[in-house]
C-alpha positions as CSV (number, residue, x, y, z in Angstrom):
1,M,153.7,57.0,89.6
2,K,153.9,59.2,92.7
3,S,152.3,62.1,90.8
4,L,149.5,59.9,89.6
5,I,148.7,58.8,93.1
6,I,148.7,62.4,94.3
7,K,146.3,63.3,91.5
8,I,144.0,60.4,92.3
9,I,143.9,61.4,96.0
10,G,143.2,65.0,95.0
11,I,140.3,63.9,92.8
12,M,138.9,61.8,95.6
13,L,139.1,64.7,98.1
14,L,137.4,67.0,95.6
15,V,134.6,64.4,95.1
16,V,134.1,64.1,98.9
17,F,134.0,67.9,99.3
18,L,131.4,68.2,96.5
19,V,129.2,65.5,98.0
20,Y,129.4,67.2,101.4
21,L,128.3,70.5,99.9
22,F,125.4,68.8,98.1
23,Y,124.0,66.9,101.1
24,S,124.8,69.3,103.9
25,P,122.1,71.6,105.3
26,Q,121.8,74.8,103.3
27,L,123.0,77.9,105.1
28,E,120.7,80.8,104.8
29,F,122.0,84.3,105.1
30,D,120.4,87.5,104.1
31,V,121.3,91.0,105.1
32,L,117.6,91.8,105.4
33,E,116.9,88.9,107.8
34,N,115.4,90.2,111.0
35,P,117.8,89.4,113.9
36,N,115.1,89.6,116.5
37,R,112.8,87.0,114.9
38,S,112.0,84.3,117.4
39,T,112.2,80.6,116.4
40,S,110.1,79.4,119.3
41,K,106.6,78.0,118.7
42,T,103.5,79.7,120.0
43,D,100.4,77.9,121.2
44,H,97.7,79.8,119.3
45,N,94.9,78.3,121.4
46,D,96.1,80.2,124.4
47,K,96.3,84.0,124.8
48,A,99.8,85.1,123.8
49,P,101.7,86.7,126.7
50,Q,102.3,90.4,126.5
51,S,105.8,91.5,125.9
52,N,107.6,94.7,125.2
53,Q,110.8,93.2,123.8
54,N,110.0,94.2,120.3
55,M,108.8,97.7,121.2
56,N,110.8,100.8,120.2
57,P,110.6,104.3,121.9
58,K,107.6,106.5,121.2
59,I,107.7,108.5,117.9
60,T,108.5,112.2,118.6
61,S,108.3,113.7,115.1
62,G,106.3,113.4,111.9
63,L,102.7,112.6,111.1
64,G,102.9,109.4,113.1
65,T,102.6,111.4,116.2
66,L,99.0,112.3,115.2
67,I,97.7,108.7,115.5
68,G,94.9,108.8,118.1
69,K,94.6,112.6,117.7
70,P,91.6,114.5,116.3
71,M,91.4,114.9,112.5
72,D,91.7,118.7,113.0
73,K,95.4,118.1,113.7
74,I,95.8,116.5,110.2
75,T,94.0,119.4,108.4
76,E,96.2,121.9,110.3
77,K,99.2,120.1,108.7
78,L,97.9,119.1,105.3
79,G,94.9,121.4,104.6
80,Q,91.6,120.1,103.3
81,A,91.4,116.6,101.8
82,D,91.3,116.3,98.0
83,R,88.9,113.4,98.2
84,T,87.0,111.4,100.9
85,Y,85.2,108.1,100.9
86,H,84.0,105.5,103.4
87,Y,86.0,102.4,104.2
88,M,84.5,99.3,105.9
89,K,81.5,101.5,106.9
90,K,83.1,102.4,110.2
91,Y,86.0,104.4,108.8
92,K,86.3,107.5,106.6
93,T,89.3,107.8,104.2
94,F,90.9,111.2,103.5
95,I,93.1,111.6,100.4
96,F,95.7,114.3,100.4
97,Q,97.7,114.9,97.2
98,Q,100.7,117.1,98.2
99,K,103.7,118.2,96.1
100,D,105.5,114.9,95.3
101,A,103.7,113.2,98.1
102,Y,100.5,111.1,98.5
103,V,98.9,110.8,101.9
104,I,96.0,108.6,103.0
105,V,94.4,109.0,106.4
106,L,91.9,106.6,108.0
107,S,89.6,108.1,110.6
108,K,86.9,106.8,112.9
109,A,84.6,109.1,114.9
110,G,86.8,112.1,114.2
111,K,90.0,110.3,115.4
112,V,93.1,109.4,113.4
113,N,93.5,105.7,113.2
114,A,96.0,105.2,110.3
115,I,98.2,107.4,108.1
116,Y,99.9,106.1,104.9
117,M,102.4,108.2,102.8
118,T,104.6,107.8,99.8
119,G,106.5,110.0,97.4
120,E,109.8,112.0,97.8
121,G,107.8,114.9,99.3
122,S,106.7,112.8,102.2
123,R,110.2,112.7,103.6
124,K,109.7,116.0,105.5
125,M,106.6,114.7,107.2
126,S,107.3,111.0,107.9
127,G,109.5,111.3,111.0
128,P,112.4,108.9,111.6
129,I,111.7,106.5,108.7
130,K,111.7,108.1,105.3
131,V,110.7,107.0,101.8
132,N,113.7,106.2,99.5
133,D,116.0,105.5,102.4
134,N,118.0,102.2,102.3
135,A,115.8,99.5,103.7
136,T,118.8,97.6,105.3
137,N,119.2,100.4,107.8
138,L,115.7,99.5,109.3
139,Y,117.0,96.2,110.6
140,N,120.1,97.8,112.1
141,S,118.2,100.7,113.8
142,Y,114.9,99.2,115.0
143,S,113.5,96.1,116.6
144,M,111.0,94.3,114.3
145,N,107.7,93.0,115.7
146,T,107.2,89.7,113.8
147,E,104.5,88.3,116.0
148,P,102.3,91.2,117.2
149,H,99.6,90.3,119.7
150,F,97.1,92.6,121.3
151,E,93.5,93.1,122.3
152,V,90.8,95.2,120.7
153,N,87.4,95.4,122.3
154,Q,88.2,92.4,124.5
155,K,89.1,90.3,121.4
156,A,92.7,88.9,121.1
157,Y,94.6,89.2,117.9
158,H,97.9,87.5,117.0
159,F,99.6,87.9,113.6
160,E,102.7,86.2,112.4
161,L,104.9,87.8,109.7
162,S,106.6,85.5,107.3
163,D,110.1,86.1,106.1
164,F,108.6,87.6,102.9
165,D,106.5,90.0,105.0
166,T,109.5,91.1,107.0
167,K,111.3,92.0,103.8
168,T,108.4,93.7,102.0
169,Q,106.1,95.1,104.7
170,A,108.1,95.1,107.9
171,L,106.3,95.9,111.1
172,I,107.8,98.2,113.7
173,Q,106.2,99.1,117.0
174,F,106.8,102.5,118.5
175,D,105.1,102.4,121.9
176,D,101.4,102.1,121.1
177,V,101.8,103.0,117.4
178,Y,102.5,100.3,114.8
179,T,104.4,101.2,111.6
180,Q,104.3,99.2,108.4
181,V,107.3,99.9,106.2
182,F,106.7,98.9,102.5
183,I,109.9,97.9,100.8
184,D,110.8,97.7,97.1
185,Q,113.0,94.6,97.1
186,Q,114.5,95.3,93.7
187,R,115.9,98.7,94.8
188,N,116.1,97.8,98.5
189,K,114.5,101.1,99.2
190,I,111.6,102.2,101.4
191,Q,108.6,102.8,99.1
192,G,105.8,103.7,101.6
193,I,105.1,104.1,105.3
194,R,101.9,103.5,107.2
195,F,101.3,104.4,110.9
196,L,98.4,102.6,112.6
197,D,96.8,102.1,116.0
198,K,96.0,98.5,117.0
199,E,92.3,98.8,116.0
200,A,93.2,99.7,112.4
201,L,95.8,97.0,112.3
202,A,93.2,94.4,113.3
203,D,90.7,95.7,110.8
204,I,93.0,96.1,107.8
205,N,94.5,92.7,108.7
206,P,97.6,92.9,106.4
207,Y,99.3,89.7,107.8
208,S,98.3,86.1,108.4
209,E,96.3,85.9,111.6
210,Q,97.0,82.8,113.7
211,N,93.5,81.4,114.0
212,D,92.9,77.7,113.9
213,D,89.2,78.0,113.4
214,P,87.9,78.8,109.8
215,L,85.5,81.7,109.4
216,T,81.9,80.8,109.8
217,K,79.2,81.7,107.2
218,E,78.0,84.5,109.6
219,E,81.5,85.9,109.8
220,L,81.9,85.8,106.0
221,D,78.6,87.6,105.6
222,Q,79.7,90.2,108.1
223,E,82.9,90.7,106.2
224,A,81.0,91.3,103.0
225,E,78.7,93.8,104.7
226,R,81.6,95.9,105.9
227,Q,82.2,97.0,102.3
228,T,80.5,100.2,101.2
229,A,79.0,101.1,97.8
230,D,81.7,103.7,97.0
231,Q,84.6,101.8,98.5
232,T,85.6,99.7,95.5
233,K,85.7,102.4,92.9
234,N,87.4,104.8,95.2
235,Q,90.1,102.3,96.1
236,L,90.7,101.7,92.4
237,L,91.2,105.4,91.9
238,T,93.5,105.6,94.9
239,L,95.5,102.7,93.6
240,Y,95.8,104.5,90.2
241,D,97.0,107.7,92.0
242,L,99.5,105.7,94.1
243,T,101.0,104.0,91.1
244,N,101.5,107.3,89.3
245,E,103.1,108.8,92.4
246,M,105.5,105.8,92.8
247,R,106.6,106.1,89.2
248,K,107.9,109.6,89.6
């Protein structure tokens, strides 16, 4: 009889424990979660205050140091481009196919605005962050910028990275240079790196912009006019080349 009572009490405790697990708030833990992500709400109708808390020291090595420099500095390092085409009418794209590396440079008025690179051969030119490194190390080594806000030509921009963005295209700010790190989640490896100035970041617009007002018809027309005749076909060719490089 005593053993039966003990069994009944044990079963009741087990049921209570299972009910607690089922109805209690789910605990979320992920080794790739950004520890610097703020949970505070931002009023998107007001200009976001400037803050340096998510800024890392200036890059001192690699092609990222050439952001804002003349295009001549790129050709000194990589030689002549294998292919060029216009992007959004205001930019010119330079494609460099190196040994086991693929580099895309975006330039405006002869100045370097963005540099993307992938491939094992890019490791010697990418600076502190390298393709095929373990992505987890990023979150241990650098402060992430999950809500970048800045001004370009007196217009304020404010982006907000989702958790998915942080895990697939993390944004790291090195002084005045932004760095997108593209991550292969299946392998947990860095797949590509893109260095940008704030103007290129605003134009490429890779994240959700916090704008409460929908685009007007005039703004939509302006967006369509930014595309060039050769842009689409060249971007498709670039995508094909990139896919082949990443499969190596």
